[in-house]
ChimeraX commands (.cxc) that place a marker at each C-alpha (Angstrom):
marker #1 position 17.30,-162.06,-30.81 radius 0.5
marker #1 position 14.12,-160.46,-31.05 radius 0.5
marker #1 position 11.15,-160.99,-33.52 radius 0.5
marker #1 position 8.67,-158.55,-34.71 radius 0.5
marker #1 position 5.24,-159.31,-36.76 radius 0.5
marker #1 position 5.45,-157.76,-39.90 radius 0.5
marker #1 position 1.65,-155.83,-40.37 radius 0.5
marker #1 position -0.46,-157.75,-43.48 radius 0.5
marker #1 position 2.13,-161.02,-43.64 radius 0.5
marker #1 position 1.29,-163.53,-40.74 radius 0.5
marker #1 position 4.26,-166.24,-42.59 radius 0.5
marker #1 position 7.19,-164.49,-41.89 radius 0.5
marker #1 position 8.75,-162.12,-39.03 radius 0.5
marker #1 position 11.26,-159.43,-38.77 radius 0.5
marker #1 position 14.57,-160.65,-37.35 radius 0.5
marker #1 position 17.29,-158.54,-35.09 radius 0.5
marker #1 position 20.05,-160.30,-33.79 radius 0.5
marker #1 position 22.65,-159.47,-31.43 radius 0.5
marker #1 position 26.14,-158.75,-32.43 radius 0.5
marker #1 position 27.55,-162.14,-31.47 radius 0.5
marker #1 position 24.36,-163.97,-33.54 radius 0.5
marker #1 position 25.42,-162.34,-36.12 radius 0.5
marker #1 position 29.09,-163.76,-35.67 radius 0.5
marker #1 position 27.89,-167.39,-34.92 radius 0.5
marker #1 position 26.18,-166.81,-38.45 radius 0.5
marker #1 position 28.76,-165.01,-40.34 radius 0.5
marker #1 position 30.84,-168.19,-38.43 radius 0.5
marker #1 position 28.85,-170.78,-40.05 radius 0.5
marker #1 position 29.37,-170.18,-43.52 radius 0.5
marker #1 position 32.57,-171.80,-44.87 radius 0.5
marker #1 position 33.55,-170.41,-47.73 radius 0.5
marker #1 position 34.95,-167.00,-47.86 radius 0.5
marker #1 position 32.44,-165.38,-50.35 radius 0.5
marker #1 position 29.96,-166.14,-48.45 radius 0.5
marker #1 position 31.39,-164.80,-45.44 radius 0.5
marker #1 position 32.73,-161.58,-47.61 radius 0.5
marker #1 position 29.14,-161.66,-49.15 radius 0.5
marker #1 position 27.34,-161.67,-45.16 radius 0.5
marker #1 position 30.46,-159.88,-43.76 radius 0.5
marker #1 position 28.60,-156.85,-46.65 radius 0.5
marker #1 position 25.42,-157.50,-45.59 radius 0.5
marker #1 position 25.59,-157.30,-41.65 radius 0.5
marker #1 position 28.76,-155.67,-40.49 radius 0.5
marker #1 position 28.22,-152.33,-43.08 radius 0.5
marker #1 position 24.53,-152.70,-43.83 radius 0.5
marker #1 position 24.60,-153.51,-47.84 radius 0.5
marker #1 position 21.29,-154.95,-49.35 radius 0.5
marker #1 position 21.82,-158.59,-51.00 radius 0.5
marker #1 position 21.06,-156.36,-54.78 radius 0.5
marker #1 position 24.12,-153.80,-53.75 radius 0.5
marker #1 position 26.59,-156.55,-52.55 radius 0.5
marker #1 position 26.38,-158.92,-55.79 radius 0.5
marker #1 position 27.58,-155.74,-57.94 radius 0.5
marker #1 position 30.59,-154.80,-55.22 radius 0.5
marker #1 position 34.36,-155.24,-56.71 radius 0.5
marker #1 position 37.47,-154.60,-55.92 radius 0.5
marker #1 position 38.20,-151.36,-56.31 radius 0.5
marker #1 position 34.46,-150.52,-54.25 radius 0.5
marker #1 position 36.88,-151.85,-51.39 radius 0.5
marker #1 position 38.35,-148.49,-50.23 radius 0.5
marker #1 position 40.44,-145.89,-47.75 radius 0.5
marker #1 position 39.19,-142.59,-47.00 radius 0.5
marker #1 position 40.26,-140.78,-44.45 radius 0.5
marker #1 position 37.27,-142.29,-42.76 radius 0.5
marker #1 position 38.74,-145.82,-42.52 radius 0.5
marker #1 position 38.07,-148.75,-44.92 radius 0.5
marker #1 position 34.95,-148.54,-46.80 radius 0.5
marker #1 position 32.63,-149.46,-49.66 radius 0.5
marker #1 position 31.15,-147.65,-52.34 radius 0.5
marker #1 position 27.60,-148.39,-53.60 radius 0.5
marker #1 position 27.68,-147.03,-56.71 radius 0.5
marker #1 position 23.80,-147.99,-56.82 radius 0.5
marker #1 position 21.93,-147.99,-54.37 radius 0.5
marker #1 position 18.48,-148.52,-53.86 radius 0.5
marker #1 position 17.16,-145.75,-56.48 radius 0.5
marker #1 position 20.12,-145.82,-58.28 radius 0.5
marker #1 position 21.83,-143.51,-54.79 radius 0.5
marker #1 position 25.77,-143.42,-54.67 radius 0.5
marker #1 position 26.17,-143.96,-50.61 radius 0.5
marker #1 position 29.87,-144.90,-49.30 radius 0.5
marker #1 position 29.44,-147.49,-45.71 radius 0.5
marker #1 position 32.14,-148.27,-43.78 radius 0.5
marker #1 position 34.42,-152.27,-43.61 radius 0.5
marker #1 position 35.78,-154.51,-41.12 radius 0.5
marker #1 position 39.42,-155.03,-41.91 radius 0.5
marker #1 position 37.71,-159.22,-42.41 radius 0.5
marker #1 position 35.29,-157.69,-45.03 radius 0.5
marker #1 position 37.82,-155.65,-46.74 radius 0.5
marker #1 position 40.43,-157.64,-46.86 radius 0.5
marker #1 position 38.30,-160.96,-48.35 radius 0.5
marker #1 position 37.38,-158.74,-50.74 radius 0.5
marker #1 position 40.36,-157.74,-52.19 radius 0.5
marker #1 position 42.11,-161.28,-51.80 radius 0.5
marker #1 position 39.08,-162.74,-54.02 radius 0.5
marker #1 position 39.07,-159.27,-56.92 radius 0.5
marker #1 position 38.35,-160.55,-60.15 radius 0.5
marker #1 position 38.85,-157.55,-61.73 radius 0.5
marker #1 position 35.68,-155.26,-63.20 radius 0.5
marker #1 position 33.37,-157.52,-62.21 radius 0.5
marker #1 position 31.70,-158.82,-59.09 radius 0.5
marker #1 position 33.54,-160.27,-56.86 radius 0.5
marker #1 position 30.52,-162.35,-55.94 radius 0.5
marker #1 position 29.24,-164.08,-59.45 radius 0.5
marker #1 position 26.61,-164.83,-58.22 radius 0.5
marker #1 position 22.56,-164.53,-58.05 radius 0.5
marker #1 position 20.42,-162.53,-54.68 radius 0.5
marker #1 position 18.60,-165.96,-54.97 radius 0.5
marker #1 position 22.10,-167.41,-53.99 radius 0.5
marker #1 position 23.42,-165.18,-51.19 radius 0.5
marker #1 position 19.57,-165.86,-49.53 radius 0.5
marker #1 position 19.95,-168.99,-49.83 radius 0.5
marker #1 position 23.32,-168.75,-48.21 radius 0.5
marker #1 position 21.95,-166.99,-45.07 radius 0.5
marker #1 position 19.18,-169.36,-44.61 radius 0.5
marker #1 position 21.58,-172.15,-44.66 radius 0.5
marker #1 position 23.31,-170.98,-42.20 radius 0.5
marker #1 position 20.47,-169.19,-39.72 radius 0.5
marker #1 position 18.93,-173.31,-40.33 radius 0.5
marker #1 position 22.24,-174.79,-38.99 radius 0.5
marker #1 position 22.13,-172.24,-36.19 radius 0.5
marker #1 position 18.05,-173.84,-35.61 radius 0.5
marker #1 position 19.61,-177.37,-35.40 radius 0.5
marker #1 position 22.24,-175.65,-33.55 radius 0.5
marker #1 position 20.22,-173.43,-31.34 radius 0.5
marker #1 position 17.27,-175.22,-30.61 radius 0.5
marker #1 position 15.10,-171.23,-30.85 radius 0.5
marker #1 position 12.98,-171.35,-33.51 radius 0.5
marker #1 position 13.41,-167.00,-34.52 radius 0.5
marker #1 position 16.46,-168.79,-36.65 radius 0.5
marker #1 position 13.64,-170.09,-38.49 radius 0.5
marker #1 position 12.80,-166.49,-39.39 radius 0.5
marker #1 position 16.14,-164.85,-40.39 radius 0.5
marker #1 position 16.46,-163.80,-43.61 radius 0.5
marker #1 position 19.19,-161.54,-45.78 radius 0.5
marker #1 position 18.00,-158.16,-45.22 radius 0.5
marker #1 position 17.80,-159.28,-41.76 radius 0.5
marker #1 position 21.24,-158.55,-41.77 radius 0.5
marker #1 position 21.17,-155.21,-42.63 radius 0.5
marker #1 position 18.24,-154.53,-39.85 radius 0.5
marker #1 position 20.38,-155.95,-37.67 radius 0.5
marker #1 position 24.11,-153.97,-38.89 radius 0.5
marker #1 position 21.92,-150.51,-38.84 radius 0.5
marker #1 position 19.61,-151.18,-35.06 radius 0.5
marker #1 position 23.49,-152.23,-33.47 radius 0.5
marker #1 position 25.24,-148.50,-34.59 radius 0.5
marker #1 position 22.21,-147.59,-33.12 radius 0.5
marker #1 position 22.69,-148.61,-29.89 radius 0.5
marker #1 position 26.86,-148.15,-30.14 radius 0.5
marker #1 position 25.20,-144.48,-29.66 radius 0.5
marker #1 position 25.91,-143.40,-33.81 radius 0.5
marker #1 position 24.60,-140.13,-34.96 radius 0.5
marker #1 position 21.34,-141.86,-36.75 radius 0.5
marker #1 position 21.62,-139.21,-39.02 radius 0.5
marker #1 position 25.02,-141.12,-40.51 radius 0.5
marker #1 position 22.92,-144.39,-39.69 radius 0.5
marker #1 position 21.46,-142.88,-42.21 radius 0.5
marker #1 position 23.74,-141.81,-45.10 radius 0.5
marker #1 position 26.01,-145.02,-44.45 radius 0.5
marker #1 position 22.61,-147.16,-45.05 radius 0.5
marker #1 position 21.32,-145.09,-48.41 radius 0.5
marker #1 position 17.82,-144.49,-46.01 radius 0.5
marker #1 position 16.57,-141.46,-46.77 radius 0.5
marker #1 position 12.98,-141.06,-44.92 radius 0.5
marker #1 position 13.62,-140.46,-40.83 radius 0.5
marker #1 position 10.47,-141.26,-39.83 radius 0.5
marker #1 position 11.05,-145.24,-41.83 radius 0.5
marker #1 position 14.10,-145.74,-40.36 radius 0.5
marker #1 position 13.15,-144.13,-36.69 radius 0.5
marker #1 position 9.59,-147.18,-36.69 radius 0.5
marker #1 position 12.32,-149.52,-37.94 radius 0.5
marker #1 position 15.76,-149.18,-36.84 radius 0.5
marker #1 position 15.35,-147.06,-33.79 radius 0.5
marker #1 position 12.91,-148.23,-31.76 radius 0.5
marker #1 position 13.96,-151.91,-30.65 radius 0.5
marker #1 position 16.41,-152.39,-28.10 radius 0.5
marker #1 position 19.74,-154.19,-26.78 radius 0.5
marker #1 position 18.81,-157.09,-24.46 radius 0.5
marker #1 position 21.50,-156.03,-22.06 radius 0.5
marker #1 position 19.67,-152.94,-21.90 radius 0.5
marker #1 position 15.70,-154.30,-21.29 radius 0.5
marker #1 position 17.07,-156.05,-19.00 radius 0.5
marker #1 position 18.55,-153.70,-17.08 radius 0.5
marker #1 position 15.37,-151.22,-17.05 radius 0.5
marker #1 position 13.61,-154.55,-15.73 radius 0.5
marker #1 position 15.95,-154.70,-12.83 radius 0.5
marker #1 position 14.31,-151.18,-12.25 radius 0.5
marker #1 position 10.95,-152.56,-11.71 radius 0.5
marker #1 position 10.99,-155.26,-7.95 radius 0.5
marker #1 position 7.83,-157.12,-9.50 radius 0.5
marker #1 position 10.03,-157.86,-13.50 radius 0.5
marker link #1:1,2 radius 0.2
marker link #1:2,3 radius 0.2
marker link #1:3,4 radius 0.2
marker link #1:4,5 radius 0.2
marker link #1:5,6 radius 0.2
marker link #1:6,7 radius 0.2
marker link #1:7,8 radius 0.2
marker link #1:8,9 radius 0.2
marker link #1:9,10 radius 0.2
marker link #1:10,11 radius 0.2
marker link #1:11,12 radius 0.2
marker link #1:12,13 radius 0.2
marker link #1:13,14 radius 0.2
marker link #1:14,15 radius 0.2
marker link #1:15,16 radius 0.2
marker link #1:16,17 radius 0.2
marker link #1:17,18 radius 0.2
marker link #1:18,19 radius 0.2
marker link #1:19,20 radius 0.2
marker link #1:20,21 radius 0.2
marker link #1:21,22 radius 0.2
marker link #1:22,23 radius 0.2
marker link #1:23,24 radius 0.2
marker link #1:24,25 radius 0.2
marker link #1:25,26 radius 0.2
marker link #1:26,27 radius 0.2
marker link #1:27,28 radius 0.2
marker link #1:28,29 radius 0.2
marker link #1:29,30 radius 0.2
marker link #1:30,31 radius 0.2
marker link #1:31,32 radius 0.2
marker link #1:32,33 radius 0.2
marker link #1:33,34 radius 0.2
marker link #1:34,35 radius 0.2
marker link #1:35,36 radius 0.2
marker link #1:36,37 radius 0.2
marker link #1:37,38 radius 0.2
marker link #1:38,39 radius 0.2
marker link #1:39,40 radius 0.2
marker link #1:40,41 radius 0.2
marker link #1:41,42 radius 0.2
marker link #1:42,43 radius 0.2
marker link #1:43,44 radius 0.2
marker link #1:44,45 radius 0.2
marker link #1:45,46 radius 0.2
marker link #1:46,47 radius 0.2
marker link #1:47,48 radius 0.2
marker link #1:48,49 radius 0.2
marker link #1:49,50 radius 0.2
marker link #1:50,51 radius 0.2
marker link #1:51,52 radius 0.2
marker link #1:52,53 radius 0.2
marker link #1:53,54 radius 0.2
marker link #1:54,55 radius 0.2
marker link #1:55,56 radius 0.2
marker link #1:56,57 radius 0.2
marker link #1:57,58 radius 0.2
marker link #1:58,59 radius 0.2
marker link #1:59,60 radius 0.2
marker link #1:60,61 radius 0.2
marker link #1:61,62 radius 0.2
marker link #1:62,63 radius 0.2
marker link #1:63,64 radius 0.2
marker link #1:64,65 radius 0.2
marker link #1:65,66 radius 0.2
marker link #1:66,67 radius 0.2
marker link #1:67,68 radius 0.2
marker link #1:68,69 radius 0.2
marker link #1:69,70 radius 0.2
marker link #1:70,71 radius 0.2
marker link #1:71,72 radius 0.2
marker link #1:72,73 radius 0.2
marker link #1:73,74 radius 0.2
marker link #1:74,75 radius 0.2
marker link #1:75,76 radius 0.2
marker link #1:76,77 radius 0.2
marker link #1:77,78 radius 0.2
marker link #1:78,79 radius 0.2
marker link #1:79,80 radius 0.2
marker link #1:80,81 radius 0.2
marker link #1:81,82 radius 0.2
marker link #1:82,83 radius 0.2
marker link #1:83,84 radius 0.2
marker link #1:84,85 radius 0.2
marker link #1:85,86 radius 0.2
marker link #1:86,87 radius 0.2
marker link #1:87,88 radius 0.2
marker link #1:88,89 radius 0.2
marker link #1:89,90 radius 0.2
marker link #1:90,91 radius 0.2
marker link #1:91,92 radius 0.2
marker link #1:92,93 radius 0.2
marker link #1:93,94 radius 0.2
marker link #1:94,95 radius 0.2
marker link #1:95,96 radius 0.2
marker link #1:96,97 radius 0.2
marker link #1:97,98 radius 0.2
marker link #1:98,99 radius 0.2
marker link #1:99,100 radius 0.2
marker link #1:100,101 radius 0.2
marker link #1:101,102 radius 0.2
marker link #1:102,103 radius 0.2
marker link #1:103,104 radius 0.2
marker link #1:104,105 radius 0.2
marker link #1:105,106 radius 0.2
marker link #1:106,107 radius 0.2
marker link #1:107,108 radius 0.2
marker link #1:108,109 radius 0.2
marker link #1:109,110 radius 0.2
marker link #1:110,111 radius 0.2
marker link #1:111,112 radius 0.2
marker link #1:112,113 radius 0.2
marker link #1:113,114 radius 0.2
marker link #1:114,115 radius 0.2
marker link #1:115,116 radius 0.2
marker link #1:116,117 radius 0.2
marker link #1:117,118 radius 0.2
marker link #1:118,119 radius 0.2
marker link #1:119,120 radius 0.2
marker link #1:120,121 radius 0.2
marker link #1:121,122 radius 0.2
marker link #1:122,123 radius 0.2
marker link #1:123,124 radius 0.2
marker link #1:124,125 radius 0.2
marker link #1:125,126 radius 0.2
marker link #1:126,127 radius 0.2
marker link #1:127,128 radius 0.2
marker link #1:128,129 radius 0.2
marker link #1:129,130 radius 0.2
marker link #1:130,131 radius 0.2
marker link #1:131,132 radius 0.2
marker link #1:132,133 radius 0.2
marker link #1:133,134 radius 0.2
marker link #1:134,135 radius 0.2
marker link #1:135,136 radius 0.2
marker link #1:136,137 radius 0.2
marker link #1:137,138 radius 0.2
marker link #1:138,139 radius 0.2
marker link #1:139,140 radius 0.2
marker link #1:140,141 radius 0.2
marker link #1:141,142 radius 0.2
marker link #1:142,143 radius 0.2
marker link #1:143,144 radius 0.2
marker link #1:144,145 radius 0.2
marker link #1:145,146 radius 0.2
marker link #1:146,147 radius 0.2
marker link #1:147,148 radius 0.2
marker link #1:148,149 radius 0.2
marker link #1:149,150 radius 0.2
marker link #1:150,151 radius 0.2
marker link #1:151,152 radius 0.2
marker link #1:152,153 radius 0.2
marker link #1:153,154 radius 0.2
marker link #1:154,155 radius 0.2
marker link #1:155,156 radius 0.2
marker link #1:156,157 radius 0.2
marker link #1:157,158 radius 0.2
marker link #1:158,159 radius 0.2
marker link #1:159,160 radius 0.2
marker link #1:160,161 radius 0.2
marker link #1:161,162 radius 0.2
marker link #1:162,163 radius 0.2
marker link #1:163,164 radius 0.2
marker link #1:164,165 radius 0.2
marker link #1:165,166 radius 0.2
marker link #1:166,167 radius 0.2
marker link #1:167,168 radius 0.2
marker link #1:168,169 radius 0.2
marker link #1:169,170 radius 0.2
marker link #1:170,171 radius 0.2
marker link #1:171,172 radius 0.2
marker link #1:172,173 radius 0.2
marker link #1:173,174 radius 0.2
marker link #1:174,175 radius 0.2
marker link #1:175,176 radius 0.2
marker link #1:176,177 radius 0.2
marker link #1:177,178 radius 0.2
marker link #1:178,179 radius 0.2
marker link #1:179,180 radius 0.2
marker link #1:180,181 radius 0.2
marker link #1:181,182 radius 0.2
marker link #1:182,183 radius 0.2
marker link #1:183,184 radius 0.2
marker link #1:184,185 radius 0.2
marker link #1:185,186 radius 0.2
marker link #1:186,187 radius 0.2
marker link #1:187,188 radius 0.2
marker link #1:188,189 radius 0.2
marker link #1:189,190 radius 0.2
view
């Protein structure tokens, strides 16, 4: 887990979870609807407001694999982003016809993340978990894709970013702890 101080906000921090940490967080929730929501945020990069709009018909199989269609993303932009097998099938199983799969408020989803992170804090005793927010799942997702060497412009397309500068500054400037350790080993006195 990596933390960075937000400019102009002393009370919170931006958090980047590793893949195992994200998996542990998702595994903390015990209801399928919560796994589906956290999966969309942490494994597909959806914003909270986008998650609560997803319908079963938005989960589709394409030539590029299983995708989620986001009809009204930030700025009312349409995009498609990959979904995991688990997220896809959880969504299909929870289908509510023409309605959103998740009949909850944004605040409910944010609370699910905060509650799961709170449990992780109690288990791991790592204060970083107290800073984890729903948006950190999206941030972690994008960074993990970059670290897996997915083309940055494709990650931007999946996530709905239009500003390369913003994307670069907030998602491409964080390095995997394993990579950092490998680089540190190059310096004998570290």
